[in-house]
SEMARKE-426387 format. One record per residue (C-alpha): x, y, z; residue in three letters. Coordinates in nm, 4 decimals, always signed. Layout:
N
{x: X; y: Y; z: Z; res: ALA}
...
END
This chain:
157
{x: -1.8043; y: +5.4674; z: +4.5307; res: UNK}
{x: -2.0688; y: +5.7307; z: +4.4550; res: UNK}
{x: -2.2712; y: +5.6310; z: +4.7651; res: UNK}
{x: -1.9615; y: +5.6834; z: +4.9782; res: UNK}
{x: -1.9249; y: +6.0447; z: +4.8586; res: UNK}
{x: -2.2935; y: +6.1153; z: +4.9241; res: UNK}
{x: -2.2593; y: +5.9771; z: +5.2743; res: UNK}
{x: -1.9513; y: +6.1922; z: +5.3392; res: UNK}
{x: -2.1323; y: +6.4994; z: +5.2005; res: UNK}
{x: -2.4391; y: +6.4397; z: +5.4188; res: UNK}
{x: -2.2276; y: +6.3869; z: +5.7321; res: UNK}
{x: -2.0283; y: +6.7036; z: +5.6568; res: UNK}
{x: -2.3469; y: +6.9078; z: +5.6127; res: UNK}
{x: -2.4982; y: +6.7707; z: +5.9345; res: UNK}
{x: -2.1804; y: +6.8473; z: +6.1293; res: UNK}
{x: -2.1766; y: +7.1990; z: +5.9868; res: UNK}
{x: -2.5379; y: +7.2574; z: +6.0904; res: UNK}
{x: -2.5016; y: +7.1166; z: +6.4420; res: UNK}
{x: -2.1585; y: +7.2637; z: +6.5256; res: UNK}
{x: -2.2958; y: +7.6036; z: +6.6422; res: UNK}
{x: -2.5514; y: +7.4314; z: +6.8628; res: UNK}
{x: -2.3050; y: +7.1924; z: +7.0235; res: UNK}
{x: -2.0126; y: +7.4307; z: +7.0610; res: UNK}
{x: -2.1974; y: +7.7586; z: +7.1212; res: UNK}
{x: -2.0194; y: +7.9742; z: +7.3756; res: UNK}
{x: -2.2415; y: +8.0816; z: +7.6641; res: UNK}
{x: -2.3310; y: +8.4491; z: +7.6911; res: UNK}
{x: -2.1951; y: +8.6264; z: +7.9989; res: UNK}
{x: -2.4805; y: +8.7251; z: +8.2301; res: UNK}
{x: -2.5523; y: +8.9104; z: +8.5492; res: UNK}
{x: -2.8524; y: +8.8004; z: +8.7541; res: UNK}
{x: -2.9717; y: +9.0953; z: +8.9558; res: UNK}
{x: -3.3058; y: +9.1782; z: +9.1110; res: UNK}
{x: -3.4474; y: +8.8543; z: +8.9721; res: UNK}
{x: -3.3612; y: +8.9588; z: +8.6154; res: UNK}
{x: -3.1006; y: +8.8087; z: +8.3858; res: UNK}
{x: -2.8947; y: +9.0697; z: +8.2040; res: UNK}
{x: -2.6895; y: +8.9668; z: +7.8992; res: UNK}
{x: -2.3647; y: +9.1578; z: +7.9298; res: UNK}
{x: -2.0880; y: +9.2618; z: +7.6993; res: UNK}
{x: -1.7543; y: +9.2428; z: +7.8738; res: UNK}
{x: -1.5121; y: +9.5335; z: +7.8973; res: UNK}
{x: -1.1749; y: +9.3975; z: +8.0105; res: UNK}
{x: -0.9055; y: +9.5529; z: +7.7941; res: UNK}
{x: -0.7843; y: +9.9077; z: +7.8626; res: UNK}
{x: -0.9451; y: +10.0188; z: +7.5353; res: UNK}
{x: -1.2806; y: +9.8586; z: +7.6206; res: UNK}
{x: -1.2711; y: +9.9984; z: +7.9744; res: UNK}
{x: -1.2179; y: +10.3497; z: +7.8401; res: UNK}
{x: -1.4707; y: +10.3303; z: +7.5555; res: UNK}
{x: -1.7571; y: +10.1587; z: +7.7364; res: UNK}
{x: -2.0927; y: +10.2448; z: +7.5810; res: UNK}
{x: -1.9742; y: +10.5629; z: +7.4074; res: UNK}
{x: -2.1450; y: +10.6682; z: +7.0836; res: UNK}
{x: -2.4268; y: +10.4165; z: +7.1062; res: UNK}
{x: -2.7838; y: +10.5238; z: +7.0403; res: UNK}
{x: -2.9481; y: +10.2199; z: +7.1947; res: UNK}
{x: -2.9016; y: +9.9547; z: +7.4615; res: UNK}
{x: -3.1409; y: +9.6599; z: +7.4345; res: UNK}
{x: -3.3631; y: +9.5793; z: +7.7327; res: UNK}
{x: -3.2108; y: +9.3257; z: +7.9718; res: UNK}
{x: -2.8630; y: +9.3938; z: +7.8394; res: UNK}
{x: -2.5670; y: +9.5927; z: +7.9601; res: UNK}
{x: -2.1923; y: +9.6175; z: +7.9855; res: UNK}
{x: -1.9850; y: +9.4668; z: +8.2631; res: UNK}
{x: -1.6527; y: +9.6372; z: +8.3288; res: UNK}
{x: -1.3933; y: +9.4112; z: +8.4893; res: UNK}
{x: -1.1035; y: +9.5807; z: +8.6644; res: UNK}
{x: -0.7924; y: +9.3981; z: +8.7913; res: UNK}
{x: -0.8524; y: +9.4863; z: +9.1567; res: UNK}
{x: -1.0979; y: +9.6666; z: +9.3824; res: UNK}
{x: -1.0562; y: +10.0417; z: +9.3897; res: UNK}
{x: -1.2526; y: +10.3647; z: +9.3562; res: UNK}
{x: -1.3018; y: +10.3471; z: +8.9774; res: UNK}
{x: -1.4647; y: +10.6705; z: +8.8528; res: UNK}
{x: -1.6981; y: +10.6768; z: +8.5526; res: UNK}
{x: -1.7959; y: +10.9550; z: +8.3179; res: UNK}
{x: -2.0488; y: +11.0070; z: +8.0414; res: UNK}
{x: -1.8173; y: +11.1376; z: +7.7682; res: UNK}
{x: -1.9800; y: +11.0762; z: +7.4271; res: UNK}
{x: -2.2491; y: +10.8671; z: +7.5951; res: UNK}
{x: -2.5832; y: +10.9184; z: +7.4248; res: UNK}
{x: -2.8164; y: +10.7111; z: +7.6424; res: UNK}
{x: -2.9063; y: +10.7461; z: +8.0117; res: UNK}
{x: -2.7585; y: +10.4689; z: +8.2236; res: UNK}
{x: -2.7742; y: +10.3164; z: +8.5679; res: UNK}
{x: -2.4264; y: +10.2363; z: +8.6963; res: UNK}
{x: -2.3888; y: +9.9674; z: +8.9620; res: UNK}
{x: -2.0535; y: +9.9188; z: +9.1373; res: UNK}
{x: -1.9927; y: +9.5626; z: +9.2594; res: UNK}
{x: -1.7388; y: +9.4220; z: +9.5041; res: UNK}
{x: -1.6319; y: +9.0592; z: +9.5464; res: UNK}
{x: -1.8007; y: +8.8477; z: +9.8093; res: UNK}
{x: -1.6855; y: +8.5312; z: +9.9815; res: UNK}
{x: -1.8900; y: +8.3187; z: +9.7389; res: UNK}
{x: -1.7462; y: +8.2498; z: +9.3927; res: UNK}
{x: -1.9497; y: +8.4195; z: +9.1180; res: UNK}
{x: -2.1438; y: +8.6380; z: +9.3627; res: UNK}
{x: -2.0814; y: +9.0122; z: +9.3900; res: UNK}
{x: -2.2260; y: +9.2686; z: +9.6295; res: UNK}
{x: -2.3650; y: +9.6077; z: +9.5290; res: UNK}
{x: -2.1532; y: +9.8744; z: +9.6993; res: UNK}
{x: -2.2898; y: +10.1803; z: +9.5184; res: UNK}
{x: -2.5153; y: +10.2794; z: +9.2297; res: UNK}
{x: -2.6395; y: +10.5865; z: +9.0500; res: UNK}
{x: -2.8365; y: +10.7002; z: +8.7472; res: UNK}
{x: -2.6504; y: +10.9143; z: +8.4944; res: UNK}
{x: -2.7861; y: +11.1188; z: +8.2082; res: UNK}
{x: -2.5879; y: +11.2100; z: +7.8974; res: UNK}
{x: -2.4270; y: +11.5529; z: +7.9005; res: UNK}
{x: -2.6487; y: +11.8239; z: +7.7540; res: UNK}
{x: -2.3731; y: +11.9134; z: +7.5068; res: UNK}
{x: -2.2350; y: +11.5819; z: +7.3872; res: UNK}
{x: -1.9957; y: +11.7563; z: +7.1509; res: UNK}
{x: -1.8137; y: +11.9293; z: +7.4350; res: UNK}
{x: -1.5211; y: +11.7480; z: +7.5927; res: UNK}
{x: -1.4868; y: +11.9980; z: +7.8748; res: UNK}
{x: -1.6407; y: +11.9882; z: +8.2194; res: UNK}
{x: -1.7509; y: +11.6256; z: +8.1964; res: UNK}
{x: -1.8193; y: +11.5198; z: +8.5551; res: UNK}
{x: -1.6830; y: +11.1968; z: +8.6982; res: UNK}
{x: -1.8887; y: +10.9739; z: +8.9266; res: UNK}
{x: -1.7104; y: +10.7657; z: +9.1875; res: UNK}
{x: -1.8419; y: +10.4971; z: +9.4200; res: UNK}
{x: -1.8356; y: +10.5400; z: +9.7960; res: UNK}
{x: -1.6636; y: +10.2012; z: +9.8364; res: UNK}
{x: -1.4038; y: +10.0093; z: +9.6337; res: UNK}
{x: -1.5297; y: +9.7843; z: +9.3549; res: UNK}
{x: -1.3774; y: +9.5860; z: +9.0711; res: UNK}
{x: -1.6913; y: +9.5094; z: +8.8690; res: UNK}
{x: -1.9137; y: +9.7828; z: +8.7317; res: UNK}
{x: -2.2411; y: +9.7079; z: +8.5562; res: UNK}
{x: -2.4019; y: +9.9602; z: +8.3210; res: UNK}
{x: -2.7669; y: +9.9060; z: +8.2270; res: UNK}
{x: -3.0477; y: +10.1218; z: +8.0933; res: UNK}
{x: -3.1525; y: +10.4023; z: +8.3263; res: UNK}
{x: -3.4466; y: +10.3073; z: +8.5452; res: UNK}
{x: -3.3310; y: +9.9504; z: +8.6109; res: UNK}
{x: -3.2268; y: +10.0279; z: +8.9701; res: UNK}
{x: -3.5620; y: +10.1833; z: +9.0544; res: UNK}
{x: -3.7721; y: +9.9271; z: +8.8626; res: UNK}
{x: -3.6059; y: +9.6411; z: +9.0496; res: UNK}
{x: -3.5877; y: +9.8157; z: +9.3887; res: UNK}
{x: -3.2137; y: +9.7485; z: +9.4178; res: UNK}
{x: -3.0282; y: +9.8387; z: +9.7371; res: UNK}
{x: -2.6701; y: +9.8616; z: +9.8557; res: UNK}
{x: -2.5759; y: +9.5144; z: +9.9816; res: UNK}
{x: -2.7906; y: +9.3242; z: +9.7297; res: UNK}
{x: -2.6201; y: +9.0259; z: +9.5692; res: UNK}
{x: -2.5500; y: +8.9866; z: +9.1979; res: UNK}
{x: -2.4630; y: +8.6543; z: +9.0358; res: UNK}
{x: -2.2142; y: +8.6781; z: +8.7507; res: UNK}
{x: -2.1942; y: +8.3839; z: +8.5069; res: UNK}
{x: -1.9851; y: +8.2772; z: +8.2095; res: UNK}
{x: -1.7061; y: +8.5349; z: +8.2270; res: UNK}
{x: -1.4541; y: +8.2976; z: +8.0711; res: UNK}
{x: -1.5321; y: +8.4229; z: +7.7232; res: UNK}
END
C-alpha cells in the first residue's frame, strides 16, 4: 500500500513539472525585417487606449501589437509615453498571417510628459488594422520600407 502512494506522489510531481512544458502557450510574434519580435497584444478598448504608457523600458526585440476590428485611419499619440518608439501601421494582405506595412514613423516622448495639452496625434497615410510599436531605431536599423511584409503568429492567445 505504501509503494502505491509513493508511485502516485512521484507521478503527480512529474506531471506538475512537465505540465508547463507540454501545455505552454506560444508567445505572439511579429517577424519583420528578418527579426522576430515578441509582442504583447492590445485588443480590448482599455489596452488600445493605454498602450505603452508609463513604461520606462521596452526590451529589445519586443513590442506591442494593437489589433483593431477593421482597417481605418487609426491615430496614435504619445500621452504619458516615456520611451521613444517606432510605430508601424499594417494592413491585411491576401495571405493569412501576412500583413503589409502601409506607413511608419518614429515618435519621441513629449518634452513635458506631465502636460496633457497639445499632445499631437500621428495618423497613417493609408488604412490599417494592426499597429506595431517597437523601440525607436528599429525601422532604420532594419531598413524597412512601405510595402514590406510582416508575418504575425500566435494571435489566438
